[in-house]
C-alpha positions in Angstrom: -2.9 38.8 -0.8 -1.7 35.4 0.0 -5.1 33.9 -0.8 -4.7 35.2 -4.3 -1.0 34.4 -5.0 -1.2 30.7 -3.8 -4.0 29.5 -6.2 -2.3 31.5 -9.0 0.9 29.8 -8.3 -0.8 26.5 -8.5 -2.7 27.2 -11.7 0.6 28.4 -13.3 2.4 25.3 -12.2 -0.4 23.0 -13.4 -0.1 24.9 -16.8 3.4 24.6 -17.0 3.3 20.8 -16.4 0.6 20.4 -19.3 2.9 22.4 -21.5 5.9 20.4 -20.7 4.3 17.1 -21.1 2.5 18.2 -24.2 0.5 15.2 -25.8 1.5 12.9 -23.0 -0.8 14.7 -20.6 -3.9 13.9 -22.7 -2.8 10.3 -23.1 -2.4 10.1 -19.3 -5.9 11.4 -19.0 -7.3 8.8 -21.5 -5.4 5.9 -19.8 -6.7 7.1 -16.2 -10.2 7.3 -17.7 -10.1 3.7 -19.2 -8.6 2.3 -15.9 -11.4 3.9 -13.9 -14.1 2.4 -16.1 -12.4 -1.1 -15.8 -12.5 -0.9 -12.1 -15.6 1.0 -11.4 -18.0 -0.8 -13.9 -17.7 -4.4 -12.6 -18.0 -3.2 -8.9 -21.3 -1.4 -9.8 -22.5 -4.2 -11.7 -21.7 -6.5 -8.7 -23.8 -4.5 -6.3 -26.6 -4.2 -8.8 -26.7 -8.0 -9.5 -26.7 -8.4 -5.7 -30.2 -6.9 -5.4 -31.6 -8.5 -8.6 -33.4 -11.9 -9.1 -31.7 -14.6 -11.2 -34.0 -13.9 -14.1 -33.0 -10.2 -14.2 -29.3 -11.1 -13.8 -29.4 -13.5 -16.9 -32.1 -11.7 -18.7 -30.8 -8.1 -19.1 -27.6 -7.7 -17.1 -27.4 -4.1 -17.3 -31.0 -3.2 -16.4 -31.9 -1.7 -13.2 -33.6 -4.1 -10.7 -37.5 -4.0 -10.6 -37.2 -4.0 -6.9 -34.4 -4.4 -4.4 -34.2 -8.1 -3.5 -32.5 -7.5 -0.1 -33.4 -11.1 0.7 -30.4 -12.1 -1.3 -28.2 -10.5 1.3 -30.1 -12.2 4.2 -29.8 -15.6 2.5 -26.1 -15.2 2.0 -25.6 -14.0 5.5 -27.5 -17.0 7.0 -27.7 -19.9 4.8 -24.3 -19.6 3.4 -22.7 -18.6 6.7 -21.2 -15.6 5.2 -21.7 -13.8 8.4 -19.6 -16.3 10.4 -17.0 -16.2 7.6 -16.6 -12.3 7.8 -16.1 -12.3 11.6 -13.5 -15.0 11.2 -11.9 -12.9 8.5 -12.1 -9.7 10.6 -10.6 -11.6 13.7 -7.6 -13.1 11.4 -6.9 -9.8 9.6 -6.9 -7.8 12.8 -4.4 -10.0 14.4 -2.4 -10.4 11.3 -2.3 -6.6 10.5 -1.4 -5.9 14.1 1.4 -8.3 14.2 2.8 -7.4 10.9 2.9 -3.7 11.5 4.3 -4.2 15.1 7.2 -6.4 14.1 7.6 -5.0 10.7 8.0 -1.4 12.0 10.5 -2.4 14.7 12.6 -4.3 12.1 12.3 -1.6 9.6 13.4 1.1 12.2 16.5 -0.9 13.3 17.5 -1.6 9.8 17.1 2.1 8.9 18.6 3.9 11.8 21.2 1.6 13.3 24.6 0.5 11.7 25.7 -3.0 12.6 27.5 -5.8 10.9 25.1 -7.8 8.6 22.5 -4.9 8.5 22.4 -4.8 4.7 22.3 -8.6 4.5 19.3 -8.7 6.8 17.5 -5.9 4.8 18.1 -7.7 1.6 17.0 -11.0 2.8 13.7 -9.2 3.9 13.4 -7.4 0.6 14.0 -10.9 -1.4 10.8 -12.0 0.0 9.1 -9.7 -2.4 10.4 -11.7 -5.3 9.4 -15.1 -3.8 5.8 -16.0 -5.1 3.6 -17.5 -2.4 2.5 -20.4 -4.7 5.9 -21.9 -4.4 5.6 -21.9 -0.5 2.4 -23.5 0.0 3.7 -27.0 0.3 6.5 -26.1 2.7 4.0 -23.9 4.6 1.8 -26.6 5.0 4.3 -28.9 6.5 5.7 -26.2 8.7 2.4 -25.3 10.2 1.5 -29.0 10.7 4.8 -29.5 12.6 4.0 -26.5 14.7 0.6 -28.1 15.7 2.7 -31.0 17.1 4.2 -28.7 20.0 2.4 -29.9 23.0 1.5 -26.4 24.7 0.9 -24.1 21.7 0.2 -26.5 18.9 -3.5 -26.6 19.4 -3.6 -22.8 18.8 -1.0 -22.4 15.9 -1.3 -25.7 14.0 -3.4 -26.7 11.0 -7.0 -25.6 11.0 -6.4 -22.7 13.3 -6.6 -19.0 13.1 -3.4 -18.7 15.2 -1.4 -20.6 12.4 -3.0 -18.6 9.8 -2.2 -15.4 11.5 1.6 -16.4 11.8 1.6 -17.0 8.0 0.0 -13.8 7.2 2.6 -12.0 9.3 5.4 -13.7 7.7 4.0 -13.3 4.3 3.4 -9.4 4.7 6.7 -8.6 6.4 9.0 -8.1 3.3 6.7 -5.3 1.8 6.2 -3.6 5.2 10.0 -3.7 6.0 10.8 -2.5 2.6 8.4 0.5 2.6 9.0 1.6 6.1 12.7 1.3 6.0 12.9 3.8 3.2 10.3 6.0 5.2 12.3 5.8 8.4 15.4 7.0 6.7 13.7 10.3 5.8 12.9 11.2 9.4 15.2 13.9 11.0 17.7 12.4 13.7 17.9 15.4 15.8 14.8 14.8 17.7 16.0 11.3 18.4 19.3 12.3 19.5 17.6 15.0 21.8 15.7 12.3 23.5 18.6 9.9 24.1 20.5 13.0 25.5 17.4 13.4 28.1 17.9 9.8 29.1 15.1 8.1 27.0 15.7 4.4 26.1 15.8 3.1 22.6 12.4 1.5 23.1 10.8 4.9 24.3 12.4 6.9 21.5 10.8 4.3 18.9 7.4 4.2 20.2 6.8 7.6 21.5 8.8 9.7 19.1 9.7 8.0 15.8 6.5 5.9 15.4 4.2 9.0 15.8 6.6 10.9 13.2 6.2 8.0 10.7 2.4 8.0 11.0 1.7 8.6 7.2 3.8 5.7 6.3 2.3 3.5 8.9 -1.3 4.3 8.0 -0.5 3.7 4.2 1.2 0.3 4.7 -1.6 -0.8 7.4 -4.2 -0.3 4.7 -2.2 -2.1 2.1 -1.7 -5.1 4.6 -5.3 -5.0 5.4 -6.4 -5.2 1.7 -3.8 -7.9 1.0 -4.8 -10.1 3.8 -8.6 -9.6 3.4 -8.4 -10.8 -0.2 -6.1 -13.8 0.5 -7.4 -17.1 -0.8 -4.6 -19.7 -1.3 -3.1 -19.5 2.1 -6.5 -20.1 4.0 -7.3 -22.8 1.5 -4.2 -24.7 2.5 -4.1 -24.0 6.2 -7.8 -24.1 6.9 -8.9 -27.0 4.7 -11.0 -29.1 6.8 -12.7 -27.0 9.6 -15.5 -25.2 8.1 -16.4 -23.2 11.0 -12.9 -21.4 10.9 -13.2 -20.6 7.2 -12.5 -17.0 6.2 -14.7 -14.9 3.7 -12.8 -15.8 0.6 -13.3 -19.6 1.2 -17.2 -18.9 2.0 -17.4 -17.2 -1.3 -15.5 -19.9 -3.3 -17.9 -22.4 -1.7 -20.9 -20.4 -2.8 -19.5 -20.1 -6.4 -19.1 -23.9 -6.5 -22.5 -24.6 -5.2 -24.0 -22.0 -7.6 -23.1 -24.2 -10.5 -25.5 -26.9 -9.0 -28.1 -24.9 -7.1 -28.1 -21.7 -9.3 -28.1 -19.3 -6.4 -26.4 -16.4 -8.3 -28.2 -13.7 -6.4 -26.6 -14.9 -3.1 -23.1 -15.2 -4.7 -23.3 -11.7 -5.7 -24.6 -10.6 -2.4 -21.5 -12.3 -0.8 -19.2 -10.6 -3.2 -20.6 -7.2 -2.3 -20.4 -8.1 1.4 -16.5 -8.8 0.8 -16.2 -5.6 -1.3 -18.1 -3.1 0.9 -15.7 -3.2 4.1 -12.6 -2.6 2.0 -14.3 0.0 -0.1 -15.3 1.9 3.0 -11.8 1.7 4.4 -10.1 2.9 1.4 -12.5 5.8 1.0 -12.0 6.8 4.6 -8.3 6.6 4.7 -7.5 7.7 1.0 -6.0 11.1 1.9 -3.7 9.4 4.5 -2.6 6.7 2.1 -1.7 9.6 -0.4 0.2 11.4 2.2 2.1 8.2 3.2 3.0 7.5 -0.3 4.3 11.0 -1.1 5.9 12.1 2.3 8.9 9.9 1.8 9.6 11.3 -1.6 9.1 15.0 -0.7 11.5 14.9 2.4 
């Protein structure tokens, strides 16, 4: 009986929403359809162009390739050093995301669950970073990282043209959104479980890492994916902080370099192959964790 009632209740609720929205429901579907076309068509075209010859790309852009030119991918991977740039991006984004989630979750938890003088001011200071464009900070960041490189012991690892310096900037750049999102999520978690753990003698660190953090898993996963996407696609920060050592370039810099060279060498097939390599990992990540992202975005609103 329950198996019959639940689908019917869902269908009735869906019908009630359609009746309440009226014409707005149809407009919403049309807008979503247009948005889907605007997003999917360029991605599909990029993947098709990556296995075409240059004559096919400029001849009939919407035609299917006569044969799969996989040598475009090999040429982009080896001759344009996309493989090395992708490894650099994976390393930088992995450490940047780990640091962002570690420090961001701890800061958000303290700001959300503890009351102390200056709590609100610190939270607003974090949130204000969302309104500060990164373009305005490029010059100050350059000199800050340059001065950090002058420190005798750690300078060679966190100065200019180092992955460590870029990771630190990625963490600082991603913390405002992470704290803003997770602080709101931590406020929705029940406090009775934490209070019971404190009564049993658990420390604040143990309560956070073993109790509260697993309970916040949907929100953690969602923010992690957003940080991975944002740091993977970042271009301005690597361009400023990794400006001279090509061996330490990340993927976006490598693709931009191919784009510049394509104006002279006309190797557009390799350019689209490199773009496909950059798109494919993030497409896979988002597809695999799509349900977790949706749960994380709606969990806080439903509690």
